[in-house]
MIZA-92022 format. One line per 4 residues: their letters; for each residue x, y, z of C-alpha. Coordinates in pm, 1 decimal. Last residue first. Example, Ala and Ser with C-alpha at 12.3 -4.5 7.8 and 13.67 -1.06 7.14 Angstrom:
BEGIN
sa> 1367.0 -106.0 714.0; 1230.0 -450.0 780.0
***
This chain:
BEGIN
eavm> -344.3 2542.8 1327.1; -176.6 2549.7 1037.7; 97.3 2443.3 782.2; 137.2 2237.8 439.4
akep> 308.0 2564.9 271.3; 637.3 2411.7 175.1; 591.4 2001.1 225.5; 608.7 1915.6 -116.3
ltea> 902.3 2122.2 -199.2; 900.3 2348.4 -514.5; 1284.0 2401.1 -528.7; 1488.9 2738.5 -505.1
tlaa> 1485.2 2719.6 -159.4; 1626.0 2452.9 -199.6; 1917.7 2576.8 -378.0; 1964.5 2820.5 -150.1
hkka> 2002.3 2577.7 131.9; 2239.9 2406.6 1.5; 2481.5 2775.5 -63.5; 2425.3 2832.7 335.6
rgtl> 2476.0 2496.1 462.8; 2592.3 2507.1 822.9; 2318.8 2263.3 912.6; 2173.2 2428.8 1215.9
iavm> 2307.4 2802.5 1151.0; 2239.1 2838.0 786.2; 1899.8 2740.3 800.3; 1844.7 2963.7 1058.8
pqli> 2058.2 3268.7 837.0; 1802.9 3158.7 567.3; 1429.5 3169.5 832.0; 1490.8 3479.6 939.3
ikqt> 1637.0 3794.2 758.7; 1623.5 3654.6 385.6; 1333.7 3407.0 419.2; 1082.0 3620.0 586.9
lrec> 1159.1 3955.2 404.0; 1155.9 3689.2 65.5; 768.0 3609.2 190.3; 659.2 3894.9 249.2
ypha> 716.4 4047.1 -17.5; 548.1 3772.1 -201.0; 231.2 3862.1 -49.2; 75.2 3626.3 152.3
tlyv> 98.2 3797.0 529.0; -96.0 4032.4 346.8; -349.3 3863.2 178.4; -394.5 3591.8 466.0
iaas> -447.0 3935.6 694.0; -695.4 4116.3 472.0; -895.7 3804.0 411.2; -921.6 3768.0 844.6
slls> -944.9 4133.1 861.2; -1281.2 4096.7 620.7; -1408.4 3756.2 757.2; -1402.6 3956.9 1107.2
islr> -1564.9 4244.9 992.7; -1839.5 4069.0 878.7; -1929.1 3794.6 1169.8; -1851.3 4153.8 1409.3
aape> -2128.6 4348.4 1195.7; -2342.3 4075.5 1193.4; -2321.2 3983.7 1502.3; -2327.7 4342.0 1679.2
mrli> -2004.3 4445.6 1796.4; -1844.9 4369.8 2104.3; -1617.0 4131.2 1873.3; -1436.6 4397.4 1696.5
apli> -1402.0 4575.4 2006.8; -1173.0 4302.5 2146.6; -972.3 4257.9 1817.8; -866.9 4669.3 1803.5
gcqq> -806.7 4665.0 2127.2; -379.9 4728.9 2064.0; -279.5 4430.7 2243.0; -566.9 4215.6 2050.6
liil> -448.2 4398.1 1729.9; -105.2 4301.9 1787.6; -82.6 3943.2 1936.2; -375.3 3885.6 1606.9
tmgh> -102.8 4040.3 1359.3; 178.2 3799.9 1570.1; -80.6 3537.8 1476.7; -98.3 3575.9 1143.0
wlfv> 262.9 3567.2 1105.6; 346.1 3189.7 1080.6; 77.1 3097.8 956.4; 39.3 3330.1 659.7
ymsq> 407.0 3257.4 543.8; 353.2 2840.4 517.4; 29.2 2981.2 326.6; 230.6 3065.6 24.1
kgir> 129.7 2797.3 -196.2; -201.1 2837.3 -58.7; -220.7 3174.4 -110.1; -84.1 3147.7 -517.8
slgl> -347.3 2825.7 -529.9; -647.5 3073.0 -476.6; -834.2 3109.5 -773.6; -1093.8 2931.3 -703.7
dkrs> -1023.4 2689.1 -980.0; -1281.5 2417.5 -915.2; -1383.7 2081.2 -873.4; -1123.9 2062.3 -565.0
llym> -1312.1 2254.6 -301.1; -1575.6 2027.2 -393.0; -1339.4 1705.0 -348.0; -1237.4 1879.6 18.1
iafs> -1533.6 1936.8 176.1; -1672.6 1573.2 158.8; -1315.5 1436.8 215.7; -1313.5 1636.1 512.1
lvss> -1694.0 1603.1 638.1; -1598.9 1221.0 637.5; -1331.8 1206.0 828.5; -1430.1 1461.9 1084.0
vayq> -1736.9 1280.8 1129.1; -1571.7 926.6 1151.1; -1317.1 1080.7 1422.4; -1567.8 1241.5 1616.4
lmqy> -1769.0 925.7 1648.6; -1457.3 715.2 1738.2; -1366.3 989.9 2013.7; -1709.5 954.9 2106.9
ltgt> -1660.9 615.1 2105.4; -1381.6 618.0 2358.8; -1533.0 881.0 2586.6; -1827.2 606.4 2655.8
lnam> -1540.8 296.9 2701.3; -1442.2 547.0 3006.0; -1182.8 859.9 3056.9; -1528.1 1109.7 3005.1
glrn> -1461.3 1424.8 3259.6; -1269.7 1596.5 2973.9; -981.6 1650.2 3172.6; -954.4 1278.1 3179.6
lsfs> -1029.1 1227.9 2860.1; -689.3 1365.3 2771.8; -700.2 1735.9 2645.4; -468.5 1831.0 2356.2
gylw> -684.0 1755.3 2056.4; -838.8 2098.9 2024.4; -1191.4 1975.3 1917.2; -1289.4 1802.1 2203.0
rydf> -1239.1 2107.9 2395.7; -1600.4 2276.9 2229.1; -1759.5 2103.2 2546.1; -2108.6 2135.2 2415.6
lppl> -2299.9 2337.3 2705.3; -2531.9 2538.1 2492.0; -2608.0 2161.0 2333.9; -2563.1 2139.7 1912.1
ffis> -2892.5 2194.7 1712.5; -2738.9 2451.0 1533.3; -2396.4 2246.3 1385.2; -2673.9 1995.6 1288.9
aiaf> -2747.6 2231.3 1011.7; -2391.3 2285.9 896.9; -2300.5 1919.7 865.8; -2640.7 1870.3 736.2
avim> -2529.0 2070.7 428.9; -2190.1 1915.3 417.8; -2305.7 1573.2 364.1; -2557.1 1676.8 148.6
isit> -2307.1 1843.9 -57.9; -2052.6 1615.0 -64.2; -2346.9 1363.4 -173.2; -2422.8 1536.4 -453.2
ilrk> -2052.8 1608.3 -613.7; -1951.8 1255.9 -578.7; -2300.2 1141.6 -794.5; -2224.3 1394.8 -997.9
dner> -1869.4 1284.1 -1071.7; -1645.0 1558.3 -1183.3; -1316.6 1475.7 -1408.7; -1061.1 1722.2 -1309.7
ssfl> -855.2 1459.1 -1084.2; -628.5 1618.1 -878.6; -868.1 1550.1 -578.4; -902.8 1136.3 -591.2
epgi> -531.7 1127.3 -760.9; -355.4 1319.6 -438.9; -285.6 1037.6 -214.4; -441.9 761.5 -74.4
vagm> -205.7 655.5 146.7; 0.2 933.0 274.8; -340.3 1139.8 302.7; -501.2 836.2 553.1
lfyp> -143.8 905.3 793.0; -232.8 1225.1 838.5; -540.1 1151.2 929.5; -434.0 923.9 1135.9
ffll> -193.9 1112.7 1335.1; -396.6 1403.0 1418.4; -506.9 1231.9 1736.4; -117.5 1110.6 1768.6
trss> 79.5 1476.2 1716.1; -244.2 1655.5 1922.4; -154.8 1483.1 2268.0; 253.1 1505.7 2214.4
slly> 228.9 1862.7 2083.7; 599.7 1908.4 2276.7; 441.5 1890.7 2596.3; 97.1 1971.5 2535.1
gahe> -67.4 1656.1 2667.6; 20.0 1313.4 2676.2; 137.5 1245.0 3032.2; -224.3 1232.1 3161.1
syst> -306.5 900.0 2969.8; -638.4 771.0 2836.3; -600.0 966.1 2546.8; -261.3 730.8 2428.0
glal> -506.6 418.1 2370.8; -739.5 575.6 2157.6; -475.6 774.9 1972.9; -272.8 423.7 1986.8
ilsl> -560.1 262.6 1829.3; -616.1 499.2 1535.2; -239.2 495.2 1443.6; -276.3 97.0 1418.8
tvpf> -567.7 152.7 1193.9; -419.0 400.4 981.8; -107.8 176.5 913.2; -289.0 -123.0 895.0
rmkf> 35.5 -365.6 804.1; 347.2 -219.9 885.8; 636.4 -77.1 663.5; 418.4 203.8 592.1
flpl> 455.7 266.2 1009.2; 824.8 330.6 1013.4; 833.0 554.3 720.2; 569.7 823.9 851.2
mlrw> 682.5 885.2 1246.0; 986.5 1084.0 1088.6; 715.4 1302.5 894.4; 465.0 1220.6 1119.8
slls> 634.3 1381.9 1440.2; 787.5 1658.6 1166.4; 444.4 1785.4 1149.8; 330.7 1725.3 1486.1
mlyw> 607.8 2022.7 1618.3; 536.8 2244.3 1288.0; 132.8 2279.3 1405.7; 243.0 2292.2 1734.5
lmwy> 333.2 2660.0 1627.3; -25.6 2764.6 1656.6; 4.7 2835.5 2033.7; 401.3 2882.2 2113.4
pavl> 536.4 2519.5 2141.0; 557.0 2309.5 2406.7; 788.8 2240.3 2724.1; 496.7 2355.4 2959.3
gayv> 651.9 2622.9 3069.8; 746.0 2749.9 2752.1; 396.7 2709.1 2644.1; 292.9 2933.5 2958.9
sfkg> 444.9 3218.0 2734.0; 767.6 3402.9 2902.4; 724.3 3664.9 3156.8; 735.3 4090.7 3108.8
vlvy> 382.7 4087.5 2966.9; 454.8 4239.7 2624.1; 853.2 4270.7 2612.8; 803.4 3871.6 2738.4
etce> 501.2 3736.7 2501.3; 752.9 3928.5 2192.6; 1043.1 3750.0 2291.3; 849.0 3410.6 2313.1
yile> 653.6 3451.9 1948.8; 1017.9 3515.5 1786.5; 1200.3 3214.0 1959.8; 933.7 3001.8 1858.6
fail> 905.0 3177.8 1522.3; 1254.2 3072.5 1456.6; 1298.7 2731.3 1599.2; 950.4 2618.9 1424.1
pavi> 1045.8 2785.5 1093.7; 1439.2 2599.4 1068.0; 1254.1 2267.1 1181.0; 990.4 2274.0 946.6
nkil> 1055.2 2337.2 594.7; 1423.9 2404.0 575.7; 1488.1 2093.7 837.9; 1244.5 1883.2 704.3
qlaq> 1407.8 1976.1 315.9; 1745.2 1927.4 485.4; 1611.0 1547.1 586.8; 1431.4 1489.6 269.4
kedv> 1792.8 1504.7 72.2; 1944.4 1300.9 321.1; 1689.1 1023.7 314.6; 1377.7 999.6 496.1
itks> 1148.9 784.7 326.4; 754.0 766.7 267.4; 716.4 1085.9 97.4; 468.4 1375.9 196.5
figs> 235.0 1569.6 -12.0; -90.9 1350.1 72.3; 4.4 1347.5 457.6; 34.2 1710.2 465.7
llaf> -321.0 1770.0 263.4; -459.3 1494.0 571.2; -316.5 1717.0 849.0; -485.9 1996.4 717.1
mpmh> -805.5 1859.0 640.8; -807.3 1663.1 1006.6; -735.7 2063.3 1110.4; -1029.3 2231.7 927.8
fayv> -1212.1 1917.2 975.3; -1446.4 1978.7 1331.5; -1259.3 2317.0 1369.7; -1477.0 2533.5 1128.0
fiwi> -1824.5 2423.1 1257.4; -1732.4 2461.8 1591.1; -1642.9 2830.3 1492.3; -1956.7 2887.5 1315.2
prlf> -2143.2 2728.3 1629.3; -1964.5 2959.5 1846.1; -2026.3 3299.6 1684.4; -2351.8 3345.7 1797.7
sdng> -2318.6 3208.6 2146.2; -2020.8 3448.4 2211.9; -1917.4 3380.7 2588.2; -1676.1 3105.5 2504.5
ihle> -1630.3 3222.3 2152.4; -1420.6 3513.1 2263.2; -1028.5 3421.2 2215.4; -1098.4 3207.0 1891.6
ifhg> -1271.4 3495.8 1673.3; -935.0 3579.7 1518.9; -792.0 3212.6 1541.7; -1076.1 3089.0 1367.5
fvvl> -1073.5 3354.6 1084.0; -659.7 3302.7 1076.6; -697.2 2927.4 997.3; -998.0 2926.3 767.4
filv> -811.9 3171.4 565.2; -549.3 2887.8 606.5; -781.7 2617.8 456.8; -973.7 2825.5 199.1
gkvn> -577.7 2861.1 53.5; -512.9 2507.8 92.3; -798.6 2405.4 -156.1; -663.2 2621.0 -378.1
dlas> -331.5 2481.2 -352.3; -505.7 2091.0 -397.1; -642.0 2193.1 -710.3; -325.8 2392.0 -812.7
nrvs> -62.5 2066.6 -778.2; 233.8 2151.3 -768.8; 448.6 2027.6 -1066.1; 694.6 1789.6 -976.2
slpi> 450.5 1522.4 -1040.9; 367.1 1296.9 -659.5; 366.0 943.3 -641.7; 39.2 760.4 -602.4
phm> 70.2 680.5 -200.0; 216.4 304.5 -118.3; 30.4 3.4 -21.9
***
């Protein structure tokens, strides 16, 4: 069981999907701090989080290779390790300047906020060759995730809980490959079924009980902390896997049918991911973000969507990429590898893992 080989040409259909997903990442973080007391935005946030992280893990798996040779190792350093270390330092220093101490994540020995995805992605890429040597890799990863969810030792530490919980989605992507979504042939039955699934999911969100514990969607809480360390909790997790998988496949199939004009955003989603947190911190500190989320429901939703789109546009701009590479990422890669020339050569290539990040 092996993934379909990737073409050296970037798949524009999947780049469009990534463009939509990275916008949802920004929008989800934009409203996240205020959903606890916002009955209007909370169902929207729950719907987004029901699929957008599983979909990003799935896409990351689709673009990943099942070997880690010297070239792949250098690519992992360039695309994952260097951004993780560089922006971990940037965000923690920003936190220290703003509040006079390092973040709670530092105390937990965990990546800062959304940077958990880079830590998890690195772990997934390193585990992928091992799991692909086994029979039923997705099933094994699912058993591992369900079993460790009972442990209090898995949690924020080095993003271990999320790494294990979202790993089955990543493996599914590696197993199926890009063929299903890159084909330009439209299957009317699949389109109809996908539309029905999405419509049913949207309608169902608004029937959730007001006290629905949305912490289930983060993947960073053990069953003990969620108050369901029993068979019911495991069955609930299995249901969540099933719902998120079906919804993710349906939405990804629909988004890949049309050219949405977002392929450039998808290609640059790495930079949106790395910088949007800083933008939101600035907006929060200036009081702009709280002011927006105190407006009337229609106004705060509209402005949140427009503001998120503006953040995506600015952080995905080629100038942002050039400055980030020149000032931050290239020096970090040179420090880590001592191979500045090699890094320059890698930068010129189109790499599978590039821009496959989000929270």
